[in-house]
C-alpha positions in Angstrom: 0.0 0.0 0.0 2.7 2.5 1.0 4.6 2.0 -2.2 1.6 3.0 -4.3 1.1 6.4 -2.6 1.5 9.2 -5.1 4.6 11.4 -4.8 5.6 14.1 -7.3 9.2 15.2 -6.9 9.4 19.0 -6.6 11.6 21.0 -9.0 12.5 17.8 -10.9 13.5 19.4 -14.2 15.3 22.2 -12.5 17.2 20.0 -10.2 18.4 17.6 -12.9 19.4 20.6 -15.1 21.3 22.1 -12.2 23.3 18.8 -11.8 24.5 19.2 -15.4 24.4 15.4 -15.8 27.3 13.9 -17.8 26.4 10.6 -19.6 29.3 8.8 -17.9 29.2 10.6 -14.6 28.7 9.4 -11.1 25.8 10.9 -9.1 24.2 10.6 -5.7 20.5 11.1 -5.0 20.8 11.5 -1.2 17.0 11.4 -0.7 15.4 8.8 -3.0 11.9 9.1 -1.7 9.8 7.6 -4.5 12.5 8.0 -7.1 11.2 11.0 -9.2 14.6 12.7 -9.2 16.5 9.4 -9.6 14.5 8.4 -12.7 15.1 11.8 -14.2 18.8 11.5 -13.6 18.9 8.0 -15.1 17.2 9.4 -18.2 20.2 11.6 -18.7 22.9 9.0 -17.9 24.6 6.9 -20.6 25.3 3.2 -20.2 28.6 3.9 -18.4 27.0 6.3 -15.8 26.3 5.5 -12.2 23.6 6.7 -9.8 23.8 5.9 -6.1 20.5 6.4 -4.3 20.2 6.5 -0.5 17.4 7.0 1.9 16.9 6.4 5.6 13.2 5.4 5.2 12.7 1.6 4.7 9.7 2.2 2.5 11.7 4.4 0.2 14.5 1.8 0.0 12.0 -0.8 -0.9 10.9 1.3 -3.9 14.5 2.0 -4.8 15.3 -1.8 -5.0 12.3 -2.2 -7.4 13.8 0.4 -9.7 17.3 -1.1 -9.3 15.9 -4.4 -10.7 14.9 -2.5 -13.8 18.1 -0.5 -14.2 21.6 -1.8 -13.2 23.1 1.7 -13.3 21.3 2.3 -10.0 23.0 1.4 -6.7 20.9 1.5 -3.5 22.0 2.0 0.1 19.9 2.3 3.2 21.7 5.1 4.9 21.6 8.6 6.4 23.4 11.8 5.3 25.9 11.3 8.1 26.8 7.9 6.7 27.5 9.3 3.2 31.3 9.6 3.6 31.7 5.9 4.7 29.4 4.8 1.9 31.5 6.7 -0.7 34.7 5.3 0.7 33.3 1.7 0.5 32.6 2.3 -3.2 36.1 3.8 -3.8 34.8 6.9 -5.5 36.5 9.6 -3.4 36.7 12.9 -5.4 35.0 11.2 -8.3 31.4 12.1 -7.8 30.0 14.6 -10.3 27.0 15.7 -8.4 24.8 15.2 -5.4 21.1 16.1 -4.8 19.5 16.6 -1.4 15.7 16.9 -1.3 15.2 17.8 2.3 12.3 17.4 4.7 9.4 15.0 4.8 8.0 13.3 1.6 4.3 13.2 0.5 4.0 9.4 1.2 5.3 9.9 4.7 2.8 12.7 5.3 0.0 10.7 3.7 0.5 7.5 5.6 -1.3 7.9 8.9 0.6 5.0 10.5 3.9 7.0 10.2 2.6 9.7 12.5 4.0 12.8 10.6 0.7 14.6 9.8 -1.7 16.5 12.1 -4.3 16.0 9.3 -4.5 12.2 9.7 -4.9 10.4 13.0 -2.3 7.7 13.7 0.3 6.6 16.1 2.6 9.5 17.1 5.8 8.2 15.6 7.5 10.7 13.2 10.7 8.6 12.7 12.1 8.6 9.2 13.4 5.1 10.0 10.8 3.5 12.3 13.4 0.9 13.4 15.8 3.4 14.9 15.7 5.7 17.9 12.7 6.8 19.9 9.3 7.9 18.6 7.8 11.3 19.1 5.3 9.8 21.6 8.1 8.3 23.7 9.9 11.6 23.9 6.9 13.8 24.5 5.6 11.7 27.3 8.9 11.7 29.3 10.8 14.9 28.3 11.1 17.8 30.7 8.8 20.8 30.0 11.7 23.2 29.4 13.2 20.8 26.9 9.9 20.5 25.0 9.5 24.2 24.9 13.1 24.7 23.7 12.6 22.2 20.8 9.3 23.9 19.7 11.0 27.3 19.7 14.3 26.3 18.1 13.0 23.9 15.4 9.6 25.3 14.8 10.0 29.0 15.7 6.8 28.6 17.7 6.1 31.8 19.6 3.8 30.0 22.0 6.3 27.2 22.8 6.1 27.6 26.6 2.4 27.5 26.6 2.2 24.4 24.4 4.9 22.6 26.3 3.0 23.3 29.6 -0.2 21.9 28.1 1.6 18.8 26.9 3.0 18.1 30.4 -0.4 18.8 32.0 -2.2 16.5 29.6 0.2 13.5 30.0 -0.3 13.7 33.8 -3.8 12.2 33.2 -3.3 10.2 30.0 -0.4 9.4 27.7 -0.1 11.3 24.4 0.0 8.5 21.8 -1.7 9.8 18.7 -1.3 12.6 16.2 -4.8 13.9 16.9 -4.0 14.2 20.6 -0.9 16.3 19.9 -2.7 18.4 17.3 -5.6 19.2 19.6 -3.2 20.1 22.5 -1.3 22.5 20.2 -4.6 23.9 18.8 -6.1 24.6 22.3 -2.8 26.0 23.7 -2.2 28.3 20.7 -3.9 31.7 21.4 -3.3 33.3 18.0 -3.5 31.2 14.8 -1.5 32.2 11.7 -3.4 32.8 8.5 -3.7 29.8 6.3 -1.6 27.7 8.7 -2.9 25.0 11.1 -2.0 25.9 14.7 -0.2 22.6 15.1 2.1 23.1 12.1 5.1 24.4 13.9 4.8 21.9 16.7 4.8 19.0 14.4 7.6 20.4 12.4 9.7 21.0 15.5 9.2 17.6 17.0 9.9 15.8 13.7 13.1 17.7 13.1 14.3 16.9 16.7 13.4 13.2 16.6 15.2 12.7 13.3 18.2 15.0 14.1 17.5 16.5 10.7 19.6 19.6 11.0 22.6 17.7 12.2 22.2 15.3 9.3 22.0 18.2 6.8 25.2 19.7 8.2 26.9 16.2 7.9 25.7 15.7 4.4 26.7 19.1 3.1 30.1 19.0 4.7 31.0 15.4 3.8 30.0 16.0 0.1 32.9 18.4 -0.2 35.3 15.4 0.3 33.9 13.2 -2.4 32.8 15.7 -5.1 35.3 16.1 -7.9 36.4 19.6 -8.9 33.4 21.1 -10.8 31.0 18.7 -9.1 27.6 20.1 -8.3 25.8 20.3 -5.0 22.0 20.8 -5.4 19.8 21.2 -2.4 16.0 21.6 -2.2 14.6 22.8 1.1 11.1 23.4 2.3 11.2 25.9 5.1 13.3 28.8 6.2 15.3 27.0 8.9 16.5 24.4 6.4 17.3 27.0 3.7 19.2 29.1 6.3 21.5 26.2 7.0 22.2 25.6 3.2 22.6 29.3 2.5 25.1 29.8 5.3 27.0 26.7 4.4 27.4 27.8 0.7 28.3 31.4 1.8 31.0 30.1 4.2 32.5 27.7 1.7 32.4 30.5 -1.0 34.3 32.9 1.3 36.9 30.3 2.3 39.0 30.0 5.5 38.2 32.4 8.3 41.4 34.2 9.2 41.7 37.0 11.9 41.1 40.4 10.4 44.5 41.8 11.2 46.4 39.2 9.3 47.7 40.2 5.9 45.8 37.6 3.9 45.2 37.7 0.2 42.2 36.3 -1.6 44.3 33.5 -3.1 45.1 32.3 0.4 41.5 31.9 1.6 40.9 28.5 -0.1 37.2 28.8 -1.1 35.7 25.4 -1.8 32.4 26.3 -3.6 31.0 28.9 -5.9 27.2 29.6 -6.2 25.9 28.7 -9.7 22.7 30.8 -9.6 20.4 32.7 -7.3 17.9 30.6 -5.4 15.3 28.9 -7.5 11.6 28.5 -6.6 8.8 26.4 -8.2 6.9 28.0 -11.1 3.3 29.0 -10.8 2.3 26.0 -12.9 4.1 23.6 -10.7 2.6 25.0 -7.6 -0.9 24.8 -9.1 -0.3 21.1 -9.9 1.6 20.3 -6.7 0.7 22.8 -3.9 3.5 21.3 -1.7 6.0 22.9 -4.1 5.1 26.5 -3.0 7.6 26.6 -0.2 10.4 24.8 -2.0 13.8 26.6 -2.5 16.7 25.2 -4.5 20.3 26.3 -4.2 23.1 25.2 -6.4 26.9 25.3 -5.8 29.9 24.0 -7.6 33.1 22.7 -6.1 36.1 24.7 -7.1 38.8 23.2 -5.0 
């Protein structure tokens, strides 16, 4: 059932174009999902090309293996961003990768499958793990975490202005009954949120924050972006699609830092040639077209950034 859920990859044409796929190149799709981007990359590759697809979600990996059986150019690995460097080393392709694509955040099938616990729109067990076989679920954490820790997570990862009020309500609720379902958490956030944002469910920021924390998403993004510098070849492309401002901020700062180069004290007589910049931006940020947003409303918040390794 899960594998049949519809998922339309956002900015598919733009992402593949940004990778500047070479027929005999080596590419990594770091977030296979349901394979939309991977299929588009394979269409551009020749018989000597290679595509390595990874994902931390077992359902996504199941779909990836189905595609692999149809196309031997595809290699599949069940892994996280933080395992990328070890994976590349095991394949002996250090500084040989021509491009890597990161499609961040949660996928449509994850949101649409109630049993995964990602969505406040569908009642299900409060899980939220990208890989349900690893770590602790959202329910486990919310029912035992300290109130201040919950509030800090809601504020840091969801930019929730009412984080203290919502955390207090979560703790008060669990004193009488465990919080085990998405509907329970959504209702708590809804009741504790005194001012609703226009066109946004009052539980949106709470669910985003808890999901990011449970999956260590920001740590994984940092790991992935940094490690890719070690295995991309010179002129290799780094293409990143993010879906909210916190993700995009990490990507933007990373590219800016690697474009500027090493951070020397201001009073040192350093020339630009000594700064050792690693990346150069290829273009300004790219957003989905009006047509794509009309066909796929989840594309409206997508932002793509592209950088090329120069050293």
